[in-house]
C-alpha positions as CSV (number, residue, x, y, z in Angstrom):
1,M,29.6,-34.7,25.4
2,K,30.5,-31.1,26.2
3,T,32.1,-30.6,22.8
4,R,29.0,-31.9,21.0
5,L,26.8,-29.6,23.0
6,T,29.1,-26.6,22.3
7,T,29.1,-27.5,18.6
8,L,25.3,-27.8,18.6
9,V,24.9,-24.4,20.3
10,I,27.3,-22.7,17.9
11,S,25.6,-24.3,14.9
12,A,22.2,-23.2,16.1
13,A,23.5,-19.6,16.7
14,L,25.0,-19.5,13.2
15,G,21.8,-20.7,11.7
16,I,19.8,-18.1,13.4
17,A,22.3,-15.4,12.5
18,S,22.3,-16.4,8.9
19,S,18.6,-16.5,8.6
20,V,18.3,-13.0,10.2
21,C,21.0,-11.7,7.8
22,A,19.2,-13.3,4.8
23,A,16.0,-11.4,5.4
24,A,16.1,-8.1,3.6
25,P,15.3,-5.2,6.0
26,I,11.9,-3.5,5.3
27,D,11.5,0.2,5.6
28,S,8.9,2.9,4.6
29,I,9.1,5.5,1.9
30,Y,6.4,8.2,1.8
31,T,5.2,10.0,-1.3
32,S,2.5,12.7,-1.7
33,L,-0.9,12.2,-3.1
34,K,-1.8,15.9,-2.8
35,T,-3.2,17.4,-6.0
36,E,-0.4,20.0,-6.2
37,A,2.2,17.2,-6.1
38,C,0.6,15.3,-8.9
39,K,0.4,16.0,-12.7
40,T,-3.2,16.5,-13.8
41,L,-4.0,14.1,-16.7
42,A,-7.7,14.7,-17.1
43,V,-10.5,16.9,-15.6
44,N,-14.1,16.8,-16.5
45,E,-16.4,19.3,-14.8
46,N,-19.6,17.8,-16.2
47,E,-21.9,15.4,-14.4
48,G,-20.4,15.7,-11.0
49,G,-16.9,16.0,-12.3
50,S,-14.0,13.6,-12.6
51,Y,-10.3,13.9,-12.2
52,Q,-7.2,11.8,-12.9
53,G,-3.8,12.9,-11.5
54,R,-0.4,11.1,-11.8
55,C,1.6,11.1,-8.6
56,P,5.3,10.1,-8.3
57,G,5.9,7.0,-6.4
58,T,9.3,5.3,-5.7
59,A,11.6,3.0,-7.7
60,G,9.9,3.8,-11.0
61,Y,6.3,3.2,-9.7
62,Q,3.6,5.9,-10.0
63,L,0.1,6.3,-8.6
64,D,-2.9,7.6,-10.5
65,V,-5.5,9.2,-8.3
66,L,-8.9,8.9,-9.8
67,E,-12.1,10.7,-8.8
68,G,-15.6,10.4,-10.1
69,D,-19.0,10.9,-8.5
70,I,-17.4,12.1,-5.3
71,R,-15.5,8.8,-4.9
72,Q,-11.7,8.2,-5.3
73,S,-9.5,5.3,-6.1
74,I,-5.9,4.6,-7.1
75,T,-4.3,2.8,-10.0
76,V,-0.7,1.7,-9.5
77,I,1.6,2.0,-12.5
78,D,4.7,-0.3,-12.4
79,P,8.1,0.7,-13.9
80,K,7.1,-1.1,-17.2
81,G,4.0,1.0,-17.5
82,N,1.5,-1.8,-16.6
83,E,-1.5,-0.5,-14.8
84,F,-3.1,-2.2,-11.7
85,P,-6.4,-0.6,-10.6
86,L,-7.0,-1.0,-6.9
87,N,-10.7,-0.3,-7.3
88,L,-11.0,1.1,-3.8
89,W,-14.7,2.1,-4.5
90,S,-15.6,-1.6,-4.8
91,T,-13.0,-3.5,-2.8
92,V,-13.3,-1.2,0.3
93,S,-16.5,0.8,0.1
94,S,-18.8,2.3,-2.5
95,G,-19.5,5.3,-0.2
96,F,-18.4,8.9,-0.9
97,S,-14.6,8.7,-0.4
98,A,-11.2,10.4,-0.6
99,V,-7.7,9.0,-0.4
100,G,-5.3,10.4,2.2
101,E,-2.6,12.9,1.4
102,K,0.3,10.4,1.4
103,A,1.2,6.9,0.3
104,E,3.4,4.7,2.4
105,W,5.5,2.3,0.3
106,R,7.0,-0.7,2.2
107,V,10.3,-1.4,0.6
108,E,12.9,-4.2,0.9
109,K,16.5,-3.0,0.9
110,I,18.5,-5.4,-1.3
111,A,22.1,-4.3,-1.8
112,A,21.9,-0.6,-2.7
113,K,18.4,-0.9,-4.2
114,K,15.0,-0.5,-2.6
115,R,12.2,-2.7,-4.0
116,P,8.6,-1.9,-3.1
117,I,6.7,-4.9,-1.7
118,A,3.5,-3.2,-0.5
119,L,1.6,0.0,-0.5
120,I,-0.5,1.5,2.4
121,V,-2.9,4.3,1.7
122,R,-5.5,6.0,3.9
123,F,-9.1,5.8,2.5
124,N,-11.7,8.1,4.1
125,V,-15.3,6.9,3.5
126,S,-18.6,8.6,4.3
127,G,-21.0,5.7,4.9
128,D,-24.0,8.1,5.4
129,P,-24.9,10.3,2.4
130,E,-27.1,12.4,4.7
131,H,-24.1,13.2,6.8
132,P,-21.0,13.2,4.5
133,E,-18.9,14.9,7.2
134,R,-19.0,11.6,9.3
135,T,-16.2,9.6,7.8
136,T,-14.4,6.4,8.7
137,S,-10.7,6.3,7.9
138,Y,-9.4,2.9,6.8
139,L,-5.8,1.9,6.0
140,V,-5.7,-0.1,2.8
141,V,-2.9,-2.5,2.2
142,S,-1.9,-3.6,-1.3
143,K,0.7,-6.2,-2.2
144,I,3.3,-5.5,-4.9
145,T,4.7,-8.5,-6.7
146,A,6.3,-9.0,-10.1
147,N,3.0,-10.1,-11.6
148,E,0.3,-8.6,-9.3
149,I,-0.6,-5.5,-7.4
150,C,-3.9,-5.6,-5.5
151,V,-5.7,-4.9,-2.2
152,T,-5.1,-7.6,0.3
153,D,-6.2,-6.1,3.6
154,V,-8.3,-3.2,5.0
155,V,-7.5,-2.1,8.5
156,E,-10.2,-0.5,10.5
157,P,-9.5,2.5,12.7
158,S,-7.8,1.8,16.0
159,S,-4.9,3.1,18.1
160,T,-2.6,0.5,16.5
161,A,-3.9,0.7,13.0
162,N,-0.6,2.0,11.5
163,Q,1.5,-0.8,13.1
164,Q,-1.1,-3.4,12.1
165,A,-1.1,-2.1,8.5
166,R,2.7,-2.4,8.3
167,V,2.7,-6.0,9.7
168,L,0.1,-6.9,7.1
169,A,2.0,-5.2,4.4
170,D,5.2,-6.9,5.2
171,S,3.5,-10.3,4.7
172,A,1.1,-9.3,1.9
173,A,3.0,-11.0,-1.0
174,T,1.5,-14.4,-0.2
175,K,-2.0,-13.2,0.4
176,A,-5.0,-13.5,-2.0
177,C,-6.4,-10.3,-3.6
178,K,-9.6,-9.0,-2.1
179,T,-12.5,-9.1,-4.6
180,P,-15.5,-6.8,-4.7
């Protein structure tokens, strides 16, 4: 009986250890979304102005920051050149907006490579056109899979927003895309 119990305990411990080892560690890599860190692709000063800048990402990904009518959004470009518009101005808010200064990439470490699985960006929105200085700062979580990159979660401001966004990002692959 004691031998069977010992065998059962050892088997359970090995099972837990192997499942922990099988999960790839997830970490963060930060890249800049500041205008000076991005290559300007297009500028139009007419009719309120527009801007498109390409910012370096990680692991062959890039981010296009788009601005028009005092609203910003991001398009993710994968290593193959496929474009995935996040449409923040419709999936999060249509108010006057600006993306934050950095992007947080959640990456899995597999062997010596880092593979992005999610993206977190800050999205500052003015919900009151009469008082544009009053903004709400959301964290937008987008999943990155082989076939799809899209917004899955929007985290409202709180003292634990960063941690909450990371937890949501780490499980975003199985979530549905938010629609406008």
